[in-house]
C-alpha positions as CSV (number, residue, x, y, z in Angstrom):
1,X,18.4,-36.1,64.2
2,X,17.2,-38.6,62.0
3,X,13.5,-38.0,64.1
4,X,13.9,-34.5,63.6
5,X,14.3,-34.9,59.8
6,X,11.6,-37.4,59.4
7,X,9.1,-35.1,61.0
8,X,9.9,-32.5,58.8
9,X,9.5,-34.7,55.7
10,X,6.1,-36.3,57.0
11,X,4.5,-33.0,58.0
12,X,4.9,-30.7,55.2
13,X,1.4,-30.7,54.1
14,X,0.4,-29.4,57.7
15,X,3.0,-26.8,57.5
16,X,1.9,-25.4,54.3
17,X,-1.6,-25.3,55.5
18,X,-0.5,-23.2,58.4
19,X,1.6,-20.8,56.7
20,X,-1.3,-20.3,54.2
21,X,-3.4,-19.1,57.6
22,X,-0.5,-16.9,58.5
23,X,-0.4,-15.3,54.8
24,X,-4.2,-14.6,55.2
25,X,-3.5,-11.7,57.5
26,X,-2.9,-8.3,55.3
27,X,-0.5,-7.3,57.8
28,X,0.5,-4.0,55.9
29,X,2.2,-1.6,58.0
30,X,2.5,1.2,55.7
31,X,-1.2,1.5,55.9
32,X,-2.7,2.5,59.2
33,X,-6.1,1.1,58.3
34,X,-4.3,-2.5,58.7
35,X,-3.6,-2.0,62.2
36,X,-6.2,-4.4,63.5
37,X,-4.9,-7.0,61.1
38,X,-1.2,-6.6,62.0
39,X,-2.5,-7.2,65.7
40,X,-4.3,-10.3,65.1
41,X,-1.4,-11.8,63.1
42,X,1.0,-11.1,66.0
43,X,-1.6,-12.5,68.3
44,X,-1.6,-15.5,65.7
45,X,2.2,-16.0,65.9
46,X,2.3,-15.6,69.6
47,X,-0.4,-18.6,70.2
48,X,1.1,-20.6,67.3
49,X,4.6,-20.4,69.1
50,X,2.9,-21.7,72.4
51,X,1.5,-24.7,70.8
52,X,4.8,-25.7,69.4
53,X,6.3,-25.7,72.9
54,X,7.7,-21.9,72.9
55,X,7.2,-19.6,75.7
56,X,5.7,-16.6,73.8
57,X,4.3,-13.1,74.5
58,X,3.3,-10.1,72.7
59,X,5.2,-7.2,73.4
60,X,3.7,-3.7,73.0
61,X,5.4,-1.1,71.1
62,X,4.5,2.9,70.2
63,X,3.9,0.9,67.0
64,X,2.9,-2.4,66.1
65,X,3.8,-5.0,68.6
66,X,6.7,-7.6,68.8
67,X,6.5,-11.3,69.2
68,X,9.1,-13.0,71.5
69,X,9.6,-16.2,71.8
70,X,11.7,-18.6,73.7
71,X,12.8,-22.3,74.1
72,X,12.3,-23.5,77.6
73,X,15.6,-22.2,79.8
74,X,17.9,-24.9,81.1
75,X,19.9,-24.4,84.1
76,X,23.6,-23.4,83.4
77,X,24.9,-21.3,80.6
78,X,24.7,-22.6,77.3
79,X,24.9,-21.2,73.7
80,X,22.0,-19.0,72.9
81,X,21.2,-17.7,69.3
82,X,18.8,-15.4,68.4
83,X,16.1,-15.8,65.2
84,X,14.6,-12.6,63.7
85,X,11.9,-12.0,61.4
86,X,8.9,-10.0,60.5
87,X,5.0,-10.5,60.0
88,X,4.4,-7.0,58.1
89,X,4.5,-6.9,54.4
90,X,4.5,-4.6,52.0
91,X,1.4,-3.1,50.1
92,X,-0.2,-5.3,47.5
93,X,-0.8,-2.5,44.8
94,X,-1.4,-2.4,41.8
95,X,-4.0,-5.1,42.5
96,X,-4.7,-5.6,38.9
97,X,-1.2,-7.0,38.3
98,X,-2.2,-10.0,40.6
99,X,-2.8,-13.2,38.9
100,X,-4.7,-14.2,42.1
101,X,-5.9,-12.1,45.1
102,X,-2.9,-11.1,47.0
103,X,-3.8,-12.7,50.7
104,X,-5.6,-15.8,49.6
105,X,-2.7,-17.9,49.1
106,X,-2.6,-19.9,45.9
107,X,-0.5,-23.1,44.9
108,X,0.7,-24.1,41.7
109,X,3.0,-26.6,41.4
110,X,5.8,-26.6,43.8
111,X,5.0,-22.4,44.2
112,X,2.9,-20.8,47.0
113,X,2.0,-17.5,45.6
114,X,0.7,-14.3,48.3
115,X,2.1,-11.2,49.7
116,X,4.1,-11.8,52.5
117,X,5.2,-15.4,51.2
118,X,8.7,-15.1,50.5
119,X,9.3,-11.6,52.5
120,X,9.0,-12.8,55.2
121,X,6.5,-14.7,56.4
122,X,7.5,-17.7,54.7
123,X,11.1,-17.6,55.5
124,X,10.5,-17.4,59.5
125,X,8.2,-20.1,59.6
126,X,10.7,-22.3,58.3
127,X,13.0,-21.7,61.8
128,X,9.8,-22.2,63.7
129,X,8.7,-25.5,62.4
130,X,12.4,-26.6,62.7
131,X,12.2,-25.8,66.3
132,X,8.7,-27.7,66.4
133,X,10.3,-30.8,65.2
134,X,12.8,-30.8,67.9
135,X,10.2,-30.5,70.5
136,X,7.5,-32.8,68.9
137,X,10.2,-35.4,68.5
138,X,11.7,-35.0,72.1
139,X,15.1,-34.4,70.6
140,X,17.2,-31.9,72.8
141,X,18.3,-28.2,71.4
142,X,22.0,-28.3,71.7
143,X,21.1,-24.4,72.5
144,X,19.1,-21.9,73.7
145,X,17.0,-20.0,71.0
146,X,14.8,-16.6,71.0
147,X,12.5,-15.5,68.4
148,X,12.1,-11.9,67.5
149,X,9.6,-11.1,65.0
150,X,8.6,-7.5,64.4
151,X,5.7,-5.8,62.6
152,X,7.6,-2.7,60.9
153,X,10.3,-4.1,59.3
154,X,8.9,-2.5,55.8
155,X,8.7,0.7,57.6
156,X,12.0,1.1,58.9
157,X,11.6,-0.9,62.4
158,X,11.5,2.3,64.0
159,X,10.6,1.0,67.5
160,X,12.9,-2.4,67.3
161,X,16.4,-0.6,68.5
162,X,14.7,1.0,71.5
163,X,13.1,-2.8,72.0
164,X,16.2,-4.5,71.8
165,X,18.3,-1.9,74.0
166,X,15.2,-2.6,76.9
167,X,15.9,-6.1,76.8
168,X,19.1,-6.2,76.2
169,X,20.4,-8.6,79.2
170,X,17.8,-11.2,77.8
171,X,18.2,-11.0,74.4
172,X,22.3,-11.2,74.7
173,X,23.2,-14.1,72.5
174,X,26.3,-15.4,70.7
175,X,25.1,-14.6,66.9
176,X,21.5,-13.5,65.1
177,X,20.2,-16.1,62.1
178,X,18.1,-13.8,59.7
179,X,16.5,-15.4,56.8
180,X,15.3,-12.4,54.7
181,X,17.8,-12.7,51.6
182,X,17.7,-14.9,49.0
183,X,19.8,-17.7,47.1
184,X,20.6,-17.6,43.5
185,X,19.4,-20.8,42.2
186,X,17.4,-23.6,43.5
187,X,20.3,-26.1,43.7
188,X,22.7,-22.9,44.8
189,X,22.1,-22.3,48.7
190,X,23.8,-19.2,50.1
191,X,25.1,-17.6,52.8
192,X,24.8,-13.7,52.5
193,X,27.9,-11.9,53.8
194,X,27.6,-8.2,53.0
195,X,24.5,-6.1,52.4
196,X,24.2,-2.5,51.3
197,X,23.4,0.6,53.0
198,X,21.1,3.3,52.3
199,X,20.9,7.2,52.2
200,X,17.3,8.6,51.4
201,X,16.4,12.0,51.0
202,X,13.6,14.2,49.9
203,X,14.5,17.1,47.1
204,X,12.2,20.0,46.4
205,X,12.4,23.6,44.1
206,X,10.5,26.0,44.6
207,X,9.9,28.4,41.9
208,X,7.0,31.2,41.9
209,X,4.6,31.3,44.8
210,X,1.9,29.6,42.5
211,X,1.1,27.5,39.5
212,X,1.5,30.1,36.6
213,X,-0.3,30.2,33.2
214,X,2.2,29.0,31.2
215,X,1.0,31.6,28.0
216,X,1.0,34.6,30.1
217,X,4.1,33.8,32.2
218,X,6.2,30.6,30.5
219,X,9.6,32.3,29.4
220,X,9.8,34.8,31.7
221,X,10.1,32.4,35.1
222,X,12.4,29.3,35.9
223,X,10.4,26.2,35.6
224,X,11.2,24.5,38.5
225,X,9.8,21.0,37.1
226,X,12.6,21.5,34.0
227,X,15.4,23.1,36.4
228,X,14.7,19.8,38.6
229,X,15.4,17.5,35.6
230,X,18.5,19.2,34.6
231,X,19.7,19.2,38.3
232,X,19.4,15.6,38.5
233,X,20.8,14.8,35.2
234,X,24.2,15.9,36.5
235,X,24.4,13.4,39.4
236,X,25.4,10.6,37.0
237,X,27.8,10.6,33.9
238,X,27.7,8.9,30.8
239,X,29.9,6.2,32.2
240,X,27.3,5.3,34.8
241,X,29.3,6.9,37.8
242,X,27.9,9.1,40.3
243,X,29.2,12.5,40.2
244,X,29.0,13.9,44.0
245,X,32.7,14.8,44.8
246,X,34.1,12.1,46.9
247,X,31.3,9.4,46.5
248,X,33.6,6.5,46.0
249,X,36.6,7.3,48.2
250,X,35.7,4.7,50.6
251,X,34.7,1.9,48.3
252,X,36.6,-1.1,49.1
253,X,37.6,-3.2,45.7
254,X,36.6,-7.0,45.6
255,X,38.9,-9.4,47.1
256,X,40.3,-12.7,45.1
257,X,37.8,-15.0,47.3
258,X,34.9,-12.6,46.3
259,X,35.6,-12.6,42.5
260,X,35.7,-16.3,42.6
261,X,32.4,-16.7,44.5
262,X,30.5,-14.6,41.6
263,X,32.1,-16.8,38.9
264,X,30.0,-19.5,40.8
265,X,26.5,-17.8,40.0
266,X,24.1,-19.0,37.2
267,X,22.9,-16.6,34.6
268,X,24.3,-14.5,32.0
269,X,24.1,-10.8,31.1
270,X,21.7,-11.4,28.1
271,X,19.6,-13.9,30.5
272,X,19.8,-11.0,33.2
273,X,18.6,-8.5,30.6
274,X,15.5,-10.8,29.4
275,X,14.3,-11.2,32.9
276,X,14.1,-7.6,33.6
277,X,12.5,-6.8,30.5
278,X,14.7,-4.0,29.3
279,X,16.2,-3.3,25.8
280,X,19.6,-2.9,26.9
281,X,21.2,-2.9,30.6
282,X,23.0,0.0,32.2
283,X,25.7,0.6,34.7
284,X,28.7,1.9,36.0
285,X,31.2,1.0,33.1
286,X,33.7,-1.7,34.0
287,X,31.6,-4.0,35.9
288,X,29.0,-6.8,35.8
289,X,25.6,-6.5,36.4
290,X,26.0,-8.6,39.6
291,X,28.7,-6.5,40.7
292,X,26.9,-3.3,40.1
293,X,24.0,-4.6,42.1
294,X,25.4,-6.0,44.9
295,X,29.4,-4.5,45.6
296,X,29.1,-1.3,43.8
297,X,27.1,2.2,45.4
298,X,24.4,3.9,43.2
299,X,22.2,7.0,43.0
300,X,18.7,6.3,42.1
301,X,15.6,8.6,41.5
302,X,12.8,6.7,43.4
303,X,10.1,9.1,42.2
304,X,9.5,12.7,40.7
305,X,6.4,14.6,41.0
306,X,5.4,18.2,39.8
307,X,2.5,20.1,38.3
308,X,-0.5,18.9,37.0
309,X,-1.5,14.8,37.2
310,X,-4.9,14.6,36.5
311,X,-6.4,13.6,32.9
312,X,-6.3,15.8,30.4
313,X,-3.7,18.9,30.0
314,X,-3.4,21.9,32.1
315,X,-1.1,24.4,30.7
316,X,1.0,25.8,33.7
317,X,4.1,26.6,35.0
318,X,4.7,24.7,38.4
319,X,5.4,26.1,41.6
320,X,7.4,22.9,42.6
321,X,9.0,20.2,41.6
322,X,10.1,17.3,43.9
323,X,12.1,14.1,43.8
324,X,12.3,11.2,45.8
325,X,16.2,10.0,46.0
326,X,18.1,7.1,47.3
327,X,21.5,6.4,47.2
328,X,23.0,2.4,48.2
329,X,26.4,2.1,49.9
330,X,28.5,-0.6,50.0
331,X,31.0,-1.4,52.8
332,X,33.2,1.2,53.7
333,X,30.8,3.9,52.7
334,X,29.6,6.0,55.9
335,X,25.9,7.4,55.3
336,X,26.8,10.5,57.2
337,X,29.6,11.3,55.3
338,X,27.7,10.7,51.8
339,X,24.6,12.8,53.0
340,X,27.1,15.8,53.8
341,X,28.7,15.3,50.4
342,X,25.6,14.8,48.4
343,X,23.8,17.6,50.1
344,X,26.6,20.2,49.3
345,X,27.0,18.9,45.5
346,X,23.0,19.5,45.4
347,X,23.6,23.1,46.6
348,X,26.2,23.4,44.4
349,X,24.3,22.7,41.4
350,X,21.3,24.4,42.1
351,X,20.5,27.3,40.0
352,X,19.8,30.5,41.6
353,X,16.1,31.1,39.7
354,X,14.8,28.2,42.4
355,X,14.6,27.9,46.0
356,X,15.7,24.3,47.3
357,X,14.7,22.4,50.1
358,X,16.1,18.8,51.5
359,X,14.1,17.1,54.0
360,X,13.6,13.6,55.1
361,X,17.4,12.6,55.3
362,X,18.4,9.4,56.9
363,X,20.8,6.6,56.2
364,X,21.9,3.1,57.3
365,X,25.1,1.8,57.6
366,X,26.4,-1.3,55.0
367,X,26.8,-4.5,56.9
368,X,29.8,-7.2,56.3
369,X,30.3,-10.2,58.2
370,X,33.7,-12.1,57.5
371,X,32.8,-14.8,55.4
372,X,35.4,-17.2,56.5
373,X,34.6,-16.9,60.3
374,X,33.8,-19.8,62.8
375,X,29.8,-18.9,62.6
376,X,30.0,-18.2,58.8
377,X,31.7,-21.8,58.1
378,X,29.1,-23.6,60.3
379,X,26.3,-22.0,58.6
380,X,27.7,-23.3,55.1
381,X,28.0,-26.7,56.5
382,X,24.2,-26.6,57.4
383,X,23.2,-25.3,54.6
384,X,25.4,-28.0,52.3
385,X,23.8,-30.6,54.4
386,X,20.3,-29.5,54.0
387,X,20.1,-28.6,50.3
388,X,23.0,-31.3,49.2
389,X,24.9,-28.6,47.2
390,X,27.9,-26.9,47.9
391,X,26.8,-23.2,48.9
392,X,28.0,-20.1,47.5
393,X,28.9,-17.0,49.6
394,X,26.9,-13.6,48.2
395,X,26.4,-10.0,48.7
396,X,23.3,-8.8,48.3
397,X,22.2,-5.1,46.7
398,X,19.4,-4.5,49.3
399,X,19.3,-3.1,53.0
400,X,18.4,-4.7,56.3
401,X,19.1,-1.8,58.8
402,X,18.2,-4.0,61.8
403,X,21.2,-6.1,61.6
404,X,23.6,-3.0,62.7
405,X,21.3,-2.7,65.4
406,X,22.1,-6.0,66.4
407,X,26.0,-5.5,66.1
408,X,25.5,-2.2,67.9
409,X,23.3,-3.1,70.9
410,X,23.9,-7.2,71.4
411,X,27.7,-6.7,70.1
412,X,26.6,-9.9,68.1
413,X,26.8,-10.6,64.1
414,X,24.2,-11.7,61.9
415,X,24.1,-14.7,59.8
416,X,22.0,-13.8,56.5
417,X,20.4,-17.5,55.2
418,X,17.9,-16.4,52.5
419,X,15.7,-18.8,50.9
420,X,14.1,-16.6,48.5
421,X,15.0,-17.1,44.4
422,X,15.5,-14.3,42.5
423,X,11.7,-14.2,40.7
424,X,10.2,-14.1,44.0
425,X,8.7,-11.0,43.1
426,X,9.5,-9.4,46.6
427,X,7.7,-6.0,46.7
428,X,6.3,-6.9,43.5
429,X,2.5,-8.2,42.4
430,X,2.5,-12.3,42.6
431,X,4.8,-12.5,45.1
432,X,5.9,-16.4,45.6
433,X,7.8,-18.6,47.7
434,X,9.3,-21.9,46.2
435,X,8.0,-24.9,48.7
436,X,11.1,-26.9,48.1
437,X,13.0,-24.0,49.5
438,X,10.8,-23.7,52.2
439,X,11.2,-27.4,53.2
440,X,15.2,-27.5,52.6
441,X,14.9,-24.0,54.8
442,X,13.1,-26.3,57.9
443,X,16.0,-28.9,57.4
444,X,18.9,-26.2,57.3
445,X,17.6,-24.5,60.8
446,X,17.4,-28.3,62.1
447,X,21.0,-28.8,61.3
448,X,22.4,-25.3,61.6
449,X,22.0,-25.4,65.8
450,X,24.0,-28.4,66.2
451,X,26.8,-26.6,63.8
452,X,26.7,-23.5,65.5
453,X,27.4,-24.8,69.2
454,X,30.5,-26.4,68.1
455,X,31.9,-22.9,67.6
456,X,30.7,-21.6,70.9
């Protein structure tokens, strides 16, 4: 293992240059005009995997291709682990808020700034470099590895579940490793053992058959924008609790172990307030901000649209108003049950003066893996050895729906070993990845496989 770790340390400058090459691809899956860039990025990854010694293939899907890369198989049954990542990225807009062009990687001190640097190219690239170190130093890997790198995570991974089902036999493994989450501080590595699920829907209220002159008709007909605002305001009470009947029925309380881990996290409510730039924090009464964002469910309005949006004024009663809504769910809650209860409550609240339409309903389950299990303990040992700090157990507020597909299709748990810091600006302008975390992530990956093999 000394040779592997020495190789990683000696080759950091080259690894950073190669990561910058990967980051220059504008692999934006949400925008159709970047389809060629996504394929070019996948081709680059495939070729790079081959260069480091993996057997890699570019697998077509109805959408963007999947890069499948395997370590050379040896005779006999060996422990097999799967590493998942995604090469697609979020749109970079608004461009004017970037301090440097989003697809021209810029290094400032020990920070690499570029779209996709933390989410997720830099994180899965750390695992690839660890495998390279094994190959180039002639050190035998104690297990078989398969990398699955997709190009549609940022748009819902629609084509990956069918890919997993079609390749189930060859992808059968002992566990999945994903580095697409975060760590609370540079000196505090983390194993994320729980993720929130999500329910999304689009709510439209329709009033008159067309926009109406607000002077001639205003006051005689319901304004859909006003009706929508009044309806939405009834979905949360003054104490920050969601009013949907039965919404909290299946929410499980935190354990003593979880509360003990939460106390180890850095920061205060005041530092969190300053970080967000808000005049005052708000949330469900009786819980800390960390508990609210990781272990409690939420109801969020993501977007509101109605009426005239151009320059100047236009005095109308709009014909319709629309809201995009998401609900974050915690372990114990089920998307189907929450969708049914939410839709029923919206219909009950809707006034008879407008027509309600509810569309684009979908959801994914929360995720929870036993934080004291054998695989989790192995991951914690690797984290401590790589970062030279005792790791912490984390819940995270975001959702990675594909981990539930790994469980359903392959029957295995996922270890979430994130390398992004809280200020990484994922999905925001000036996304960045700490290069010390990049290097430590490579060490963690190299040390992880021998630890996991002990559990097989």
